[in-house]
C-alpha positions as CSV (number, residue, x, y, z in Angstrom):
1,X,-49.7,-2.8,25.2
2,X,-48.0,-4.9,28.0
3,X,-46.4,-8.1,27.6
4,X,-46.0,-10.7,30.5
5,X,-43.6,-13.2,31.1
6,X,-44.6,-16.5,32.9
7,X,-44.0,-15.5,36.6
8,X,-42.3,-18.1,38.5
9,X,-43.6,-18.0,41.9
10,X,-41.3,-21.4,43.2
11,X,-38.9,-23.5,41.9
12,X,-39.2,-27.1,43.0
13,X,-37.1,-28.0,45.8
14,X,-34.9,-30.5,46.7
15,X,-34.4,-32.1,50.3
16,X,-31.3,-34.1,50.7
17,X,-31.5,-34.6,54.6
18,X,-31.4,-38.6,53.5
19,X,-34.8,-39.6,54.9
20,X,-38.3,-38.4,54.5
21,X,-41.2,-37.7,56.7
22,X,-44.0,-35.3,57.8
23,X,-41.5,-32.3,57.9
24,X,-39.8,-32.8,54.7
25,X,-43.2,-33.0,53.0
26,X,-43.4,-29.1,54.6
27,X,-39.8,-28.6,53.5
28,X,-40.8,-29.8,49.6
29,X,-43.8,-27.2,50.2
30,X,-46.5,-29.6,49.3
31,X,-48.7,-28.3,52.3
32,X,-49.2,-24.5,51.2
33,X,-52.7,-23.0,50.9
34,X,-55.3,-23.4,48.1
35,X,-53.9,-24.1,44.8
36,X,-55.8,-23.3,41.6
37,X,-55.1,-26.7,40.0
38,X,-54.7,-29.7,41.8
39,X,-52.7,-31.7,39.1
40,X,-48.7,-31.8,39.2
41,X,-47.8,-30.4,35.7
42,X,-44.2,-32.1,34.8
43,X,-42.6,-29.2,32.9
44,X,-39.9,-31.3,31.9
45,X,-41.5,-34.4,30.9
46,X,-41.9,-37.6,31.7
47,X,-38.0,-38.7,31.5
48,X,-39.5,-41.4,29.5
49,X,-36.8,-41.3,26.5
50,X,-33.7,-41.4,28.5
51,X,-32.9,-44.5,28.5
52,X,-31.6,-45.9,25.1
53,X,-28.8,-48.6,26.4
54,X,-31.2,-49.9,28.9
55,X,-33.9,-50.2,26.1
56,X,-31.4,-51.7,23.5
57,X,-29.6,-54.5,26.1
58,X,-32.8,-55.2,29.4
59,X,-35.3,-54.4,27.1
60,X,-34.4,-57.2,24.5
61,X,-35.0,-59.7,27.1
62,X,-32.5,-62.6,27.4
63,X,-30.5,-61.9,24.3
64,X,-29.6,-58.4,25.6
65,X,-28.3,-59.7,28.7
66,X,-25.8,-62.4,30.5
67,X,-25.9,-63.4,33.7
68,X,-23.0,-64.9,35.2
69,X,-21.4,-66.1,38.6
70,X,-18.1,-63.6,39.3
71,X,-17.3,-60.0,39.1
72,X,-14.7,-60.6,36.0
73,X,-15.7,-61.9,33.0
74,X,-13.5,-62.1,29.3
75,X,-13.8,-63.4,26.2
76,X,-11.9,-64.2,23.2
77,X,-11.3,-62.0,20.2
78,X,-9.8,-61.9,16.8
79,X,-8.6,-59.1,14.8
80,X,-8.1,-58.8,11.5
81,X,-4.4,-60.2,10.1
82,X,-1.9,-57.4,10.4
83,X,0.1,-56.5,7.3
84,X,1.8,-53.0,8.7
85,X,4.4,-52.5,11.3
86,X,5.7,-49.2,12.8
87,X,9.1,-47.5,12.3
88,X,11.0,-47.0,15.4
89,X,14.3,-45.8,14.6
90,X,16.4,-44.5,11.7
91,X,19.6,-42.6,10.9
92,X,19.2,-39.1,10.4
93,X,22.5,-38.9,9.0
94,X,21.7,-40.6,5.9
95,X,19.5,-37.6,4.0
96,X,19.2,-39.8,0.9
97,X,18.8,-44.1,1.7
98,X,19.3,-46.3,-0.8
99,X,20.1,-43.8,-3.5
100,X,22.7,-45.6,-6.0
101,X,21.3,-49.3,-4.8
102,X,23.0,-49.1,-1.4
103,X,21.5,-51.3,1.1
104,X,20.0,-49.1,4.3
105,X,19.1,-50.3,7.8
106,X,15.6,-49.5,9.8
107,X,14.5,-51.1,12.9
108,X,10.5,-51.4,13.1
109,X,8.4,-51.8,16.2
110,X,7.7,-55.9,15.9
111,X,9.4,-59.0,14.2
112,X,6.3,-58.9,11.8
113,X,7.8,-58.3,8.5
114,X,9.8,-61.0,6.8
115,X,13.0,-61.8,5.3
116,X,12.4,-61.2,1.4
117,X,9.1,-59.8,1.8
118,X,8.3,-56.3,0.7
119,X,7.6,-52.7,2.0
120,X,5.5,-50.5,0.8
121,X,6.4,-46.4,2.0
122,X,3.5,-44.2,3.3
123,X,3.4,-42.5,0.4
124,X,1.5,-45.6,-1.3
125,X,4.4,-45.7,-4.5
126,X,7.8,-46.1,-2.9
127,X,8.9,-49.8,-3.0
128,X,11.7,-51.8,-1.3
129,X,12.7,-55.0,-0.4
130,X,13.8,-56.7,3.1
131,X,17.1,-58.0,2.2
132,X,18.1,-59.3,6.1
133,X,16.7,-59.9,9.0
134,X,18.8,-58.2,11.6
135,X,17.1,-59.6,14.6
136,X,16.0,-57.7,17.7
137,X,17.7,-54.2,18.6
138,X,16.9,-51.8,21.5
139,X,14.2,-50.2,19.3
140,X,12.5,-53.2,18.3
141,X,13.4,-55.3,15.5
142,X,16.6,-54.1,12.5
143,X,15.9,-54.8,9.2
144,X,18.8,-54.5,6.0
145,X,16.2,-52.8,2.9
146,X,16.7,-52.2,-0.4
147,X,15.0,-49.8,-3.0
148,X,13.7,-51.8,-6.0
149,X,13.8,-48.6,-8.3
150,X,16.2,-49.8,-11.4
151,X,16.8,-45.5,-11.2
152,X,20.3,-45.2,-9.5
153,X,19.6,-41.8,-8.6
154,X,16.6,-42.7,-6.7
155,X,16.5,-42.5,-2.8
156,X,13.6,-42.8,-0.2
157,X,11.9,-39.8,1.1
158,X,13.4,-39.4,4.9
159,X,9.6,-38.2,6.3
160,X,9.1,-42.1,5.5
161,X,11.4,-43.2,7.8
162,X,10.6,-40.8,10.8
163,X,9.7,-42.6,13.9
164,X,5.9,-43.6,14.1
165,X,5.5,-44.1,10.2
166,X,3.7,-47.4,9.2
167,X,5.1,-48.7,6.3
168,X,3.0,-52.0,4.6
169,X,4.1,-55.6,3.8
170,X,4.0,-57.3,0.3
171,X,4.6,-60.3,-1.6
172,X,8.2,-62.1,-1.6
173,X,10.1,-62.0,-4.3
174,X,13.5,-64.4,-5.0
175,X,15.3,-65.4,-7.5
176,X,14.4,-68.2,-10.6
177,X,17.1,-70.6,-9.2
178,X,18.8,-71.5,-5.8
179,X,16.5,-69.1,-3.2
180,X,15.9,-70.0,0.1
181,X,12.8,-70.1,2.2
182,X,11.5,-68.0,4.9
183,X,9.1,-67.8,7.6
184,X,5.4,-67.1,7.9
185,X,3.2,-65.1,10.7
186,X,0.3,-66.4,12.2
187,X,-2.1,-64.8,14.7
188,X,-3.8,-66.1,18.2
189,X,-7.6,-65.4,19.5
190,X,-6.8,-62.4,22.1
191,X,-8.7,-62.4,25.1
192,X,-10.0,-59.2,26.7
193,X,-12.1,-58.6,30.5
194,X,-13.9,-56.3,32.1
195,X,-15.5,-56.8,35.4
196,X,-19.2,-55.8,37.3
197,X,-19.8,-52.8,39.2
198,X,-21.9,-53.2,42.3
199,X,-24.6,-50.2,42.8
200,X,-26.8,-49.5,46.2
201,X,-29.7,-47.4,46.6
202,X,-31.7,-46.2,50.2
203,X,-35.3,-45.2,50.8
204,X,-35.7,-43.7,54.5
205,X,-38.7,-43.3,55.7
206,X,-40.0,-42.3,59.2
207,X,-43.1,-41.0,60.9
208,X,-46.7,-42.1,59.1
209,X,-45.1,-41.1,55.6
210,X,-46.8,-44.1,54.4
211,X,-50.1,-42.5,54.8
212,X,-49.4,-38.7,54.0
213,X,-52.2,-38.1,51.6
214,X,-51.8,-34.4,50.0
215,X,-53.8,-31.9,47.6
216,X,-51.7,-33.0,44.5
217,X,-52.8,-35.8,42.4
218,X,-49.8,-37.1,40.8
219,X,-49.4,-39.5,37.7
220,X,-48.7,-43.4,38.7
221,X,-47.0,-46.4,36.9
222,X,-50.2,-47.8,36.1
223,X,-51.7,-44.1,34.1
224,X,-53.8,-43.3,36.7
225,X,-53.6,-40.7,39.8
226,X,-53.0,-40.4,43.0
227,X,-53.1,-38.1,46.5
228,X,-50.5,-40.3,48.3
229,X,-47.4,-38.9,48.5
230,X,-45.4,-42.0,48.7
231,X,-46.3,-42.9,44.9
232,X,-44.7,-39.8,43.5
233,X,-41.4,-40.0,46.2
234,X,-41.1,-43.5,44.9
235,X,-41.4,-42.5,41.5
236,X,-38.8,-40.2,41.6
237,X,-36.6,-43.0,43.5
238,X,-37.1,-45.3,40.4
239,X,-36.5,-42.9,38.3
240,X,-33.5,-41.4,40.1
241,X,-31.7,-45.1,40.2
242,X,-32.8,-45.6,36.2
243,X,-31.0,-42.4,35.1
244,X,-28.4,-43.1,37.5
245,X,-27.7,-46.9,36.3
246,X,-28.4,-45.5,32.3
247,X,-25.8,-42.9,33.0
248,X,-23.5,-46.2,34.1
249,X,-24.0,-47.4,30.9
250,X,-22.4,-44.7,29.2
251,X,-19.9,-43.2,31.1
252,X,-18.2,-45.6,33.6
253,X,-14.4,-46.1,33.0
254,X,-13.1,-49.2,33.7
255,X,-10.2,-49.1,37.0
256,X,-8.3,-52.2,37.3
257,X,-4.6,-51.9,36.3
258,X,-2.4,-54.2,34.6
259,X,-1.7,-56.0,38.1
260,X,-5.4,-56.6,38.4
261,X,-5.2,-54.3,41.1
262,X,-8.4,-51.4,42.2
263,X,-6.9,-48.5,44.1
264,X,-10.6,-47.2,44.8
265,X,-11.8,-48.5,48.6
266,X,-14.9,-48.3,50.0
267,X,-13.5,-46.1,53.3
268,X,-16.5,-48.0,55.8
269,X,-14.7,-51.4,54.9
270,X,-11.6,-51.3,53.1
271,X,-12.9,-53.7,50.2
272,X,-12.1,-52.6,46.7
273,X,-15.0,-50.9,44.4
274,X,-14.7,-52.4,40.8
275,X,-16.0,-50.0,38.0
276,X,-17.2,-51.4,34.4
277,X,-16.4,-50.3,31.3
278,X,-19.2,-47.8,29.6
279,X,-19.5,-47.1,26.3
280,X,-18.1,-44.2,25.7
281,X,-14.9,-45.1,27.0
282,X,-15.6,-48.5,24.7
283,X,-16.2,-46.3,21.3
284,X,-13.1,-44.0,22.6
285,X,-10.4,-46.4,22.9
286,X,-12.0,-47.8,19.6
287,X,-12.0,-45.0,17.5
288,X,-12.1,-41.6,17.9
289,X,-12.0,-38.0,16.3
290,X,-13.3,-34.7,16.4
291,X,-14.9,-31.9,14.1
292,X,-14.9,-27.5,15.1
293,X,-17.8,-25.7,15.0
294,X,-18.7,-26.8,11.6
295,X,-19.5,-30.6,10.3
296,X,-18.3,-31.3,7.0
297,X,-19.0,-34.5,4.8
298,X,-15.7,-34.7,4.3
299,X,-15.1,-35.3,8.0
300,X,-17.9,-38.0,7.9
301,X,-16.7,-39.5,5.2
302,X,-12.8,-40.2,6.5
303,X,-13.9,-40.8,9.8
304,X,-16.0,-43.6,8.7
305,X,-14.0,-44.6,5.6
306,X,-10.8,-45.1,8.2
307,X,-13.3,-47.3,10.4
308,X,-14.9,-49.8,8.1
309,X,-11.7,-49.9,5.6
310,X,-10.4,-51.7,8.9
311,X,-13.0,-54.6,8.1
312,X,-13.9,-55.6,4.3
313,X,-15.5,-58.6,4.9
314,X,-19.1,-57.7,6.3
315,X,-20.2,-56.2,2.7
316,X,-22.7,-53.3,2.9
317,X,-23.7,-52.2,5.9
318,X,-25.8,-50.1,7.9
319,X,-24.8,-47.9,10.2
320,X,-26.4,-45.8,12.7
321,X,-24.8,-42.5,14.4
322,X,-26.3,-42.5,17.7
323,X,-26.4,-38.7,18.3
324,X,-27.5,-35.5,19.9
325,X,-29.7,-33.0,18.6
326,X,-26.7,-30.7,18.0
327,X,-25.0,-33.4,15.9
328,X,-28.4,-34.4,14.0
329,X,-28.1,-30.6,12.9
330,X,-24.6,-30.6,11.9
331,X,-25.4,-33.8,10.0
332,X,-27.9,-32.2,8.3
333,X,-26.1,-28.9,7.7
334,X,-23.0,-31.0,6.1
335,X,-25.2,-32.3,3.7
336,X,-26.8,-29.1,2.4
337,X,-23.5,-27.8,2.4
338,X,-22.0,-30.1,0.2
339,X,-25.3,-30.0,-2.1
340,X,-24.8,-26.0,-2.0
341,X,-20.9,-26.8,-3.4
342,X,-22.3,-29.0,-6.4
343,X,-25.3,-26.6,-7.0
344,X,-27.9,-28.9,-6.3
345,X,-29.7,-26.9,-3.7
346,X,-32.0,-25.0,-5.7
347,X,-33.4,-28.2,-6.7
348,X,-33.8,-29.2,-3.3
349,X,-35.9,-25.9,-2.8
350,X,-39.4,-28.2,-3.8
351,X,-38.6,-30.4,-0.6
352,X,-37.7,-28.1,1.9
353,X,-41.1,-26.2,1.5
354,X,-44.5,-28.3,1.3
355,X,-47.9,-27.4,1.9
356,X,-50.2,-25.3,0.0
357,X,-51.7,-21.4,0.7
358,X,-51.7,-20.6,4.4
359,X,-50.2,-24.4,5.5
360,X,-47.3,-24.2,4.6
361,X,-44.4,-26.1,6.2
362,X,-41.0,-25.5,6.2
363,X,-37.9,-27.8,6.8
364,X,-36.6,-31.1,5.6
365,X,-33.6,-33.1,7.1
366,X,-31.1,-35.0,5.9
367,X,-30.6,-38.4,7.9
368,X,-29.0,-41.3,5.7
369,X,-26.1,-41.0,3.9
370,X,-24.8,-43.6,1.2
371,X,-21.2,-44.2,0.7
372,X,-19.5,-44.9,-2.2
373,X,-19.1,-48.4,-1.1
374,X,-22.7,-48.9,-0.9
375,X,-22.9,-48.7,3.0
376,X,-25.9,-46.1,4.4
377,X,-25.0,-44.2,7.6
378,X,-28.2,-43.3,9.6
379,X,-28.4,-40.6,12.2
380,X,-30.8,-41.3,15.1
381,X,-31.7,-38.8,17.6
382,X,-29.7,-40.1,21.4
383,X,-31.6,-38.2,24.2
384,X,-28.7,-39.0,26.4
385,X,-26.2,-36.5,25.1
386,X,-28.9,-33.6,25.3
387,X,-31.0,-34.2,28.6
388,X,-28.2,-36.7,30.5
389,X,-26.9,-34.9,33.7
390,X,-23.1,-34.1,32.0
391,X,-25.5,-32.2,29.4
392,X,-27.6,-30.3,32.2
393,X,-23.9,-29.6,33.9
394,X,-22.3,-28.3,30.8
395,X,-25.2,-26.0,30.5
396,X,-25.0,-24.3,34.1
397,X,-21.0,-24.6,33.3
398,X,-21.5,-22.5,30.2
399,X,-20.4,-25.0,28.1
400,X,-22.8,-24.1,24.9
401,X,-22.1,-24.7,21.1
402,X,-21.9,-20.9,19.6
403,X,-23.9,-21.6,16.9
404,X,-26.9,-23.9,18.4
405,X,-27.3,-22.6,21.4
406,X,-27.2,-26.5,22.7
407,X,-25.1,-27.8,25.9
408,X,-21.7,-28.9,23.9
409,X,-22.1,-32.7,24.6
410,X,-25.1,-32.9,22.6
411,X,-22.6,-32.1,19.8
412,X,-21.8,-35.8,19.4
413,X,-22.2,-39.1,18.1
414,X,-21.6,-42.9,19.1
415,X,-21.7,-45.6,16.3
416,X,-22.6,-48.4,18.3
417,X,-23.0,-51.8,16.7
418,X,-25.6,-53.7,17.9
419,X,-25.7,-56.8,15.2
420,X,-25.7,-60.0,15.9
421,X,-23.1,-62.2,15.4
422,X,-22.9,-65.7,15.2
423,X,-26.2,-65.8,17.5
424,X,-25.1,-63.7,20.0
425,X,-26.3,-59.6,20.4
426,X,-22.9,-57.6,20.3
427,X,-23.9,-55.6,23.0
428,X,-25.3,-56.8,26.1
429,X,-26.2,-55.9,30.0
430,X,-24.3,-58.3,32.3
431,X,-25.3,-59.0,35.2
432,X,-24.1,-61.1,38.4
433,X,-26.3,-64.3,39.5
434,X,-27.9,-63.5,43.2
435,X,-27.0,-60.0,43.0
436,X,-29.5,-59.1,39.6
437,X,-31.8,-56.9,41.9
438,X,-31.9,-56.8,44.8
439,X,-34.5,-55.3,47.4
440,X,-35.2,-55.1,50.9
441,X,-36.4,-53.3,53.9
442,X,-35.5,-52.6,57.3
443,X,-38.4,-52.5,59.0
444,X,-39.1,-50.3,62.3
445,X,-41.8,-49.1,63.4
446,X,-43.3,-47.1,60.2
447,X,-45.8,-48.9,58.2
448,X,-44.3,-50.0,54.9
449,X,-45.7,-48.4,52.0
450,X,-48.0,-51.1,49.3
451,X,-45.8,-49.4,46.8
452,X,-42.8,-50.8,48.4
453,X,-44.0,-54.0,46.8
454,X,-41.2,-56.2,49.4
455,X,-42.9,-59.4,51.0
456,X,-42.7,-60.0,54.8
457,X,-40.2,-62.5,54.0
458,X,-37.7,-59.7,52.8
459,X,-38.0,-57.6,56.1
460,X,-35.4,-56.9,58.6
461,X,-35.6,-55.3,62.1
462,X,-34.5,-52.4,63.6
463,X,-35.7,-50.5,67.0
464,X,-36.2,-47.2,65.5
465,X,-39.3,-45.5,64.2
466,X,-38.3,-45.7,60.6
467,X,-38.0,-47.8,57.8
468,X,-35.9,-48.4,55.1
469,X,-36.0,-50.3,51.5
470,X,-32.9,-50.9,50.1
471,X,-31.9,-52.0,46.8
472,X,-28.5,-53.5,45.5
473,X,-27.9,-54.7,42.0
474,X,-24.6,-55.3,39.9
475,X,-24.1,-53.9,36.0
476,X,-21.7,-54.7,33.6
477,X,-21.5,-53.9,29.4
478,X,-20.3,-55.9,27.6
479,X,-19.1,-55.2,23.6
480,X,-17.7,-58.3,21.8
481,X,-16.7,-56.4,18.9
482,X,-15.5,-53.0,19.1
483,X,-13.6,-52.4,15.8
484,X,-16.2,-50.9,14.1
485,X,-17.4,-48.3,16.9
486,X,-16.1,-45.2,17.1
487,X,-17.5,-41.4,19.0
488,X,-17.7,-38.5,17.1
489,X,-17.5,-35.1,18.9
490,X,-17.2,-31.3,18.7
491,X,-14.4,-30.0,20.0
492,X,-13.9,-26.3,20.3
């Protein structure tokens, strides 16, 4: 018996000359001899699940967007009260600091610690008292410390005094009488900034392209079909814009330096080109962690726990991890692996296999985990990590996960806080008033397709036998509170 694979007669062609006319249609092989099937088969789907951030912002109406007059915008933010500081210097020649009741000097990065207050070492057990604030030093701020233990042989383990170790502050203790006062710290609101970026897309046609009818039928936005080629070409044009703009919301990196300058310039006019801060950059800068070939429940608990412990005022939270197919499978495998190690796998068998007779169904997957504090973590599929341009490039570059066969980008997840705080949605799309979305037509001798939908008052003129559809828009991403957002990705 012979087995046949589907034979590929021709691949979809690309035409990158930048304009369209009858010649470009021939180049796309749309004027071939008789074909057996008049309707185009979209082998890779209609690309309707690739815009999660656009849906969660612009798709939510006025609550999901903010229109501003300027390119840059700022917002006030207040973090949680700080009670820790980092060691910047300790004289390592002292191998038994604090032994026999001796005072010892340690330098910290800021002046946040207060004389008379206590400090707790990174081990959570060793405790000292701040005897004297020595003031500013070349390493930050210096303090004279004394171990509180009554044991004359006790001393502070020098590893807790290594540069980069964080100590936490505890309550001040003073003598019963004749004690002097100390000082207190206060936090003011911080200010954050971001900026818009601007996109421009052009569609140029020439000759009689607006009226060319092909032998194929194409789907229209309204759900019907049409043989008019320009309708399909415009569908692809708008799809490209949607894909590109959605991915800018994920991938953009803020490009203004500390002096407020933008090094990226337009070579045509010398003007700066601003870039907004995208979701991956926001999550990565807030909290970032990685895992290896296998994701474990311990890693999930530690990553989530580290983030949530920074904000204990919120009560129980519902956390949604937006991840690729690879991450969802890793999440499920982490739960089942932990269940197996605890002897719970056998009872799960009846949940895995359902149905009866010849109609058995195999497959049940963990998508939710509840922490000991009562927080609920739900893994949700995000097609961007599987179908986005970076995923396609990863596949073509051979960056494939060895176990799943998916592109490595599929094995990552973002926790994005879509909550509403004090009446404002936490994640919003920002646009510039007057440049939210501008569509103009450069009109020449070529007929204007009705599908462009642009009023005559928006036409400008050229003497050349061509017409061009121009779109310019502004785009920015605003996240008010990113402290509980994070990026978790597989790194092999």
